[in-house]
C-alpha distance (Angstrom), angle and dihedral (degrees) to the residues before:
residue distance angle dihedral
X1 . . .
X2 3.79 . .
X3 3.79 111.0 .
X4 3.81 105.2 -133.0
X5 3.79 101.5 140.5
X6 3.76 119.4 145.2
X7 3.83 113.5 -85.0
X8 3.76 122.8 -128.9
X9 3.82 108.7 -82.9
X10 3.81 118.1 -104.0
X11 3.80 89.3 -153.9
X12 3.79 129.4 31.2
X13 3.80 120.6 -91.2
X14 3.81 116.8 -103.7
X15 3.79 113.8 -75.5
X16 3.79 91.6 -117.1
X17 3.79 90.4 57.9
X18 3.79 93.9 47.2
X19 3.81 89.2 51.2
X20 3.82 89.9 48.1
X21 3.80 89.8 52.3
X22 3.80 92.5 47.2
X23 3.80 91.6 47.4
X24 3.78 90.1 69.2
X25 3.80 87.9 65.4
X26 3.80 86.7 49.8
X27 3.82 90.9 50.8
X28 3.80 101.5 46.9
X29 3.81 96.9 40.2
X30 3.79 90.5 80.9
X31 3.79 88.6 64.3
X32 3.80 91.7 53.3
X33 3.78 95.9 46.6
X34 3.81 98.2 42.5
X35 3.81 103.5 33.7
X36 3.79 105.8 27.8
X37 3.81 104.4 25.4
X38 3.77 115.9 24.6
X39 3.77 127.8 7.8
X40 3.79 109.5 18.0
X41 3.82 98.3 37.9
X42 3.82 91.1 57.1
X43 3.83 90.7 40.2
X44 3.80 91.8 53.2
X45 3.80 93.2 52.1
X46 3.79 96.2 38.6
X47 3.83 101.4 37.9
X48 3.82 117.3 7.4
X49 3.82 95.0 45.7
X50 3.81 97.6 22.1
X51 3.80 92.8 119.9
X52 3.79 92.9 56.1
X53 3.80 91.3 44.8
X54 3.82 91.8 52.5
X55 3.81 92.3 52.6
X56 3.80 97.0 42.0
X57 3.84 115.6 18.2
X58 3.78 111.8 -137.4
X59 3.81 94.9 24.4
X60 3.80 96.5 105.6
X61 3.81 91.6 48.7
X62 3.80 90.3 48.5
X63 3.83 92.0 50.1
X64 3.80 89.9 49.6
X65 3.80 92.4 51.8
X66 3.82 92.4 43.8
X67 3.82 90.5 52.9
X68 3.79 91.2 50.5
X69 3.79 89.3 46.1
X70 3.83 92.5 50.7
X71 3.80 91.8 50.4
X72 3.77 91.3 49.9
X73 3.80 91.6 47.6
X74 3.80 89.2 58.2
X75 3.80 90.5 50.1
X76 3.80 91.6 44.4
X77 3.81 89.4 59.7
X78 3.81 98.8 37.5
X79 3.81 102.8 33.6
X80 3.82 99.7 76.6
X81 3.81 91.7 44.2
X82 3.79 93.1 49.5
X83 3.80 88.9 46.6
X84 3.79 91.9 51.3
X85 3.82 92.5 46.4
X86 3.80 89.7 50.1
X87 3.81 87.9 54.4
X88 3.79 92.5 51.0
X89 3.80 94.5 45.5
X90 3.82 96.3 33.3
X91 3.80 86.4 -129.5
X92 3.81 106.4 129.9
X93 3.81 90.8 126.0
X94 3.81 93.2 52.4
X95 3.80 92.6 49.8
X96 3.81 89.1 46.5
X97 3.80 90.7 55.3
X98 3.81 92.6 50.8
X99 3.82 93.0 48.6
X100 3.81 90.9 47.9
X101 3.80 94.0 51.3
X102 3.82 90.5 48.9
X103 3.82 93.2 49.4
X104 3.80 93.0 47.5
X105 3.80 94.6 47.0
X106 3.81 96.4 46.5
X107 3.80 90.8 47.0
X108 3.79 88.9 55.0
X109 3.82 91.5 46.5
X110 3.80 89.9 50.7
X111 3.79 86.8 68.7
X112 3.81 87.8 71.3
X113 3.83 95.1 59.4
X114 3.80 104.4 105.1
X115 3.84 129.0 -155.9
X116 3.79 109.3 -69.8
X117 3.82 94.0 23.1
X118 3.78 93.1 110.4
X119 3.83 99.4 154.4
X120 3.85 97.1 51.8
X121 3.78 90.1 45.1
X122 3.81 92.2 51.8
X123 3.82 92.4 46.7
X124 3.80 93.3 51.8
X125 3.79 90.6 43.1
X126 3.81 90.1 54.3
X127 3.81 93.5 48.4
X128 3.79 93.5 48.1
X129 3.81 92.2 46.5
X130 3.82 91.6 49.8
X131 3.79 91.8 51.4
X132 3.81 92.3 45.4
X133 3.80 93.2 51.0
X134 3.81 93.9 47.5
X135 3.80 88.6 51.5
X136 3.80 89.9 52.2
X137 3.82 90.3 55.0
X138 3.80 93.9 47.5
X139 3.80 98.4 46.9
X140 3.82 90.0 47.9
X141 3.81 90.2 54.7
X142 3.83 89.3 65.9
X143 3.81 92.1 61.0
X144 3.84 98.2 84.6
X145 3.83 88.7 49.1
X146 3.81 95.6 56.2
X147 3.82 100.8 34.2
X148 3.80 138.0 56.5
X149 3.79 121.4 -133.3
X150 3.83 90.6 -105.2
X151 3.84 94.8 55.9
X152 3.79 101.8 28.7
X153 3.78 93.0 101.5
X154 3.79 92.3 53.0
X155 3.81 94.7 47.2
X156 3.81 91.7 46.8
X157 3.79 87.7 49.5
X158 3.80 90.9 50.9
X159 3.79 89.4 55.7
X160 3.78 95.4 49.3
X161 3.81 92.0 42.6
X162 3.81 92.8 50.9
X163 3.80 88.4 44.9
X164 3.78 92.4 60.4
X165 3.79 89.5 54.0
X166 3.80 87.5 53.0
X167 3.77 88.3 55.3
X168 3.80 89.3 49.0
X169 3.79 91.8 52.5
X170 3.80 92.6 51.5
X171 3.79 93.8 44.0
X172 3.81 91.2 47.5
X173 3.82 91.3 53.7
X174 3.80 90.4 47.3
X175 3.81 92.7 47.8
X176 3.79 90.5 52.3
X177 3.79 91.3 52.2
X178 3.81 92.6 45.6
X179 3.80 91.3 53.1
X180 3.82 90.1 48.8
X181 3.81 91.6 48.5
X182 3.79 95.5 48.1
X183 3.80 90.7 47.6
X184 3.83 86.9 53.6
X185 3.80 91.9 50.3
X186 3.82 95.0 -106.8
X187 3.79 120.7 141.3
X188 3.80 137.0 -143.8
X189 3.81 92.6 -83.6
X190 3.82 86.1 67.3
X191 3.79 105.3 36.9
X192 3.81 100.5 39.2
X193 3.85 93.6 61.3
X194 3.81 89.2 48.8
X195 3.81 89.6 50.3
X196 3.80 88.6 55.4
X197 3.81 90.5 53.4
X198 3.81 90.2 48.8
X199 3.81 89.3 51.7
X200 3.80 93.0 50.8
X201 3.81 92.2 48.3
X202 3.81 94.9 49.5
X203 3.82 90.6 47.4
X204 3.80 91.1 52.6
X205 3.81 95.1 47.0
X206 3.80 99.5 43.1
X207 3.82 95.4 44.5
X208 3.80 90.3 61.4
X209 3.86 96.4 88.3
X210 3.81 89.5 57.4
X211 3.79 93.1 58.4
X212 3.81 93.6 41.7
X213 3.82 100.8 48.9
X214 3.82 110.8 16.8
X215 3.81 110.6 100.2
X216 3.80 127.6 -143.2
X217 3.82 100.4 -133.9
X218 3.80 97.6 175.4
X219 3.80 118.2 97.5
X220 3.83 124.8 -138.5
X221 3.77 115.8 -98.7
X222 3.77 128.3 -135.0
X223 3.81 114.5 -108.0
X224 3.81 122.5 -144.6
X225 3.84 112.9 -103.8
X226 3.78 112.7 -79.9
X227 3.81 95.2 11.7
X228 3.81 120.0 121.2
X229 3.80 128.3 -147.9
X230 3.81 95.3 -103.5
X231 3.81 92.1 51.0
X232 3.79 90.1 46.6
X233 3.79 91.6 48.9
X234 3.80 93.2 48.5
X235 3.79 90.3 46.1
X236 3.79 92.1 51.4
X237 3.80 92.2 50.3
X238 3.81 91.2 46.8
X239 3.80 90.5 49.9
X240 3.78 92.2 51.6
X241 3.80 91.9 48.9
X242 3.81 90.6 48.5
X243 3.78 89.5 54.1
X244 3.79 95.0 46.6
X245 3.82 88.6 120.4
X246 3.82 87.9 67.8
X247 3.82 90.5 57.4
X248 3.82 101.7 37.5
X249 3.79 97.4 152.9
X250 3.81 92.9 49.2
X251 3.79 93.1 52.2
X252 3.81 92.8 41.9
X253 3.80 88.3 53.7
X254 3.81 91.4 47.8
X255 3.82 88.3 56.9
X256 3.81 88.6 46.8
X257 3.82 88.3 53.6
X258 3.80 90.1 54.5
X259 3.80 89.3 57.5
X260 3.78 103.7 44.4
X261 3.80 94.4 33.8
X262 3.81 88.2 55.4
X263 3.78 85.3 65.6
X264 3.81 93.8 43.4
X265 3.82 92.7 48.4
X266 3.78 90.9 50.7
X267 3.79 92.0 53.5
X268 3.83 92.0 46.3
X269 3.82 96.0 54.3
X270 3.82 99.5 32.5
X271 3.81 107.1 34.0
X272 3.81 94.0 94.4
X273 3.79 92.3 44.8
X274 3.82 90.1 51.1
X275 3.81 92.9 48.4
X276 3.81 91.6 46.6
X277 3.80 98.7 43.5
X278 3.83 99.9 36.0
X279 3.82 104.4 28.3
X280 3.84 98.3 26.6
X281 3.81 95.7 -125.8
X282 3.82 115.2 172.7
X283 3.83 126.0 -139.6
X284 3.80 95.7 -88.3
X285 3.81 93.5 47.0
X286 3.80 89.7 49.7
X287 3.79 92.9 51.1
X288 3.81 93.9 47.3
X289 3.81 89.8 47.8
X290 3.81 93.1 50.9
X291 3.81 91.2 44.5
X292 3.79 89.1 55.8
X293 3.81 90.2 45.9
X294 3.81 88.7 52.6
X295 3.80 90.7 52.8
X296 3.79 93.1 51.6
X297 3.82 90.0 42.7
X298 3.80 90.5 54.0
X299 3.79 88.8 51.0
X300 3.80 90.8 47.1
X301 3.82 93.2 49.9
X302 3.81 92.8 46.7
X303 3.81 94.9 47.5
X304 3.78 93.4 41.6
X305 3.81 92.5 55.4
X306 3.81 89.3 62.3
X307 3.81 92.9 41.1
X308 3.80 90.3 51.2
X309 3.81 93.1 52.9
X310 3.83 92.0 42.5
X311 3.82 103.1 42.1
X312 3.80 103.3 17.5
X313 3.76 132.1 -97.6
X314 3.79 99.7 -94.9
X315 3.84 98.1 54.2
X316 3.80 91.0 42.6
X317 3.80 93.5 48.6
X318 3.81 90.4 47.4
X319 3.81 88.9 56.1
X320 3.81 90.6 49.7
X321 3.81 92.0 51.2
X322 3.80 90.0 51.7
X323 3.81 88.1 55.5
X324 3.82 88.8 50.4
X325 3.79 90.7 53.4
X326 3.80 91.2 50.0
X327 3.83 91.4 47.9
X328 3.81 93.9 52.4
X329 3.80 90.4 46.4
X330 3.82 89.8 54.6
X331 3.84 91.3 47.6
X332 3.80 91.4 50.5
X333 3.80 93.1 58.2
X334 3.82 95.5 36.3
X335 3.81 113.1 138.1
X336 3.80 101.7 157.0
X337 3.80 136.4 43.6
X338 3.79 88.7 -108.7
X339 3.82 90.1 61.9
X340 3.81 89.7 54.6
X341 3.81 91.8 50.3
X342 3.82 91.1 50.5
X343 3.81 92.0 48.2
X344 3.80 90.5 46.1
X345 3.81 93.7 54.1
X346 3.80 91.6 48.0
X347 3.81 89.5 48.8
X348 3.79 90.3 51.3
X349 3.79 94.3 52.9
X350 3.79 92.2 45.7
X351 3.81 95.2 43.8
X352 3.80 94.0 53.1
X353 3.78 90.6 48.4
X354 3.81 98.2 47.1
X355 3.81 95.7 44.5
X356 3.79 94.6 47.9
X357 3.80 92.8 40.4
X358 3.79 96.5 48.0
X359 3.81 93.5 52.9
X360 3.81 92.4 44.2
X361 3.80 94.3 50.8
X362 3.79 93.0 48.1
X363 3.80 87.7 52.6
X364 3.81 90.9 54.7
X365 3.80 92.4 48.4
X366 3.83 94.7 47.1
X367 3.85 122.6 102.4
X368 3.84 108.2 -121.9
X369 3.82 94.5 -121.5
X370 3.82 94.1 54.2
X371 3.82 102.9 52.0
X372 3.79 97.5 127.8
X373 3.77 93.7 39.2
X374 3.81 97.9 48.1
X375 3.78 92.1 44.6
X376 3.79 85.6 50.7
X377 3.81 86.2 57.2
X378 3.81 88.8 46.0
X379 3.78 86.6 54.2
X380 3.80 89.0 47.7
X381 3.80 89.8 55.4
X382 3.80 91.0 48.8
X383 3.79 91.6 47.2
X384 3.81 91.9 49.1
X385 3.79 87.0 51.6
X386 3.80 91.1 48.4
X387 3.81 88.7 55.0
X388 3.79 97.6 42.7
X389 3.80 99.6 44.7
X390 3.82 104.7 44.2
X391 3.81 95.1 37.8
X392 3.82 90.4 50.3
X393 3.79 87.6 52.4
X394 3.82 93.0 46.1
X395 3.79 95.3 47.9
X396 3.81 93.4 47.4
X397 3.80 89.3 46.3
X398 3.82 92.2 52.0
X399 3.81 94.0 45.0
X400 3.79 89.6 46.8
X401 3.79 92.9 52.7
X402 3.80 94.3 -110.8
X403 3.83 97.6 -39.4
X404 3.82 101.9 157.0
X405 3.79 96.0 178.2
X406 3.80 91.2 57.4
X407 3.81 88.7 51.0
X408 3.79 91.7 50.9
X409 3.80 91.1 62.4
X410 3.83 89.5 69.1
X411 3.79 88.3 54.6
X412 3.81 91.2 54.1
X413 3.82 89.7 50.8
X414 3.81 92.5 57.4
X415 3.81 91.6 56.1
X416 3.80 92.8 49.4
X417 3.82 92.8 49.8
X418 3.80 91.8 45.7
X419 3.80 91.7 52.7
X420 3.79 91.3 51.9
X421 3.81 93.5 52.6
X422 3.83 93.7 42.8
X423 3.80 90.3 62.0
X424 3.83 89.2 63.6
X425 3.85 93.8 58.9
X426 3.85 115.5 103.2
X427 3.80 104.9 -153.0
X428 3.83 98.4 -169.8
X429 3.81 94.6 47.3
X430 3.81 90.7 47.2
X431 3.82 92.2 53.4
X432 3.78 91.2 49.4
X433 3.81 91.3 50.1
X434 3.82 89.9 51.5
X435 3.81 92.0 53.0
X436 3.84 91.3 50.7
X437 3.83 94.8 46.1
X438 3.82 117.5 114.4
């Protein structure tokens, strides 16, 4: 294959293009906050699968985590291949459009899954989660094309920070409709489907700048005679994995991501369920809590981008993981609403920092010719984490008869292990290895 991928830019991309790239984080964050974190996760356990939960406590939570795990397993297998194919064909933007349309449409269709229709709800949830995760991989692969190594942390932080405001916008619209519905005597079986439609609409509208202004800088590569794109993509991934010894810090950090992101993924998809089942939060309390978490997460992502470029990614990420550990410890002993609010704000600061920092560090450790492929592997690490963390929580919860605090201990363990491995990553050496890689 001829190596003609886009080189790292010597000067930053135009501001309009950086904003267009960051706006995708703004657009798809509504899906995360409404479907995975706040409204629909609690609605699924409390309404859609309420009958199963009443008969066998912990079953609805387990089904939720298994569905998320299945979706991430699909992405784990397909993500690196799609990333490699997008490198060969220089078609990241086209794949991103397809994944976005699929996520938006299945989110809208999810509104039609009524209480008791567990199987259709789980199927649509899986499809939307697959599309969302593939989009996350693809938009991240543009980062090394629009940023230099000395400002990559800041630009990644801008994206995450703007993304949290996108989640706030969607949650704010949903909260307004929920208040209107409850004042009119309408229940969750009415307003939750409408919230899903609101989420799909906002995603579609706010993703538009990305597809209008973001450029595809990579150039198509020449394939050997008789070789198709899938074979080329698989071969490229296999080659990179075979040469992992040449990029030891990158692959060590990818394993580190699996560990700490297992904890992050668990919090994302189970926070609302925990607050509802353990602390008896209602829908409006949950939304206000997550809105506040999004504000602190935006602040954390924005501040961390500067800290990462000033002090280095590894020390900054280590600090963020320590905040995660403190937040989970506070949640474990929570006995009042105030404890939950404190834990939530700590989680927000730490979440913004770890998500922005992880993507930025991978960008610095990535060889220029393998942007799509390596970010496919980054997605693989995140997807493995999204299987490992939530399913561990769900299984422990089911075996413990619905004991959410017991399940949360496994989440704390992932953060501790991730911190330990992170301290073995040499950021400067890893960047130098990436620049020498051929």
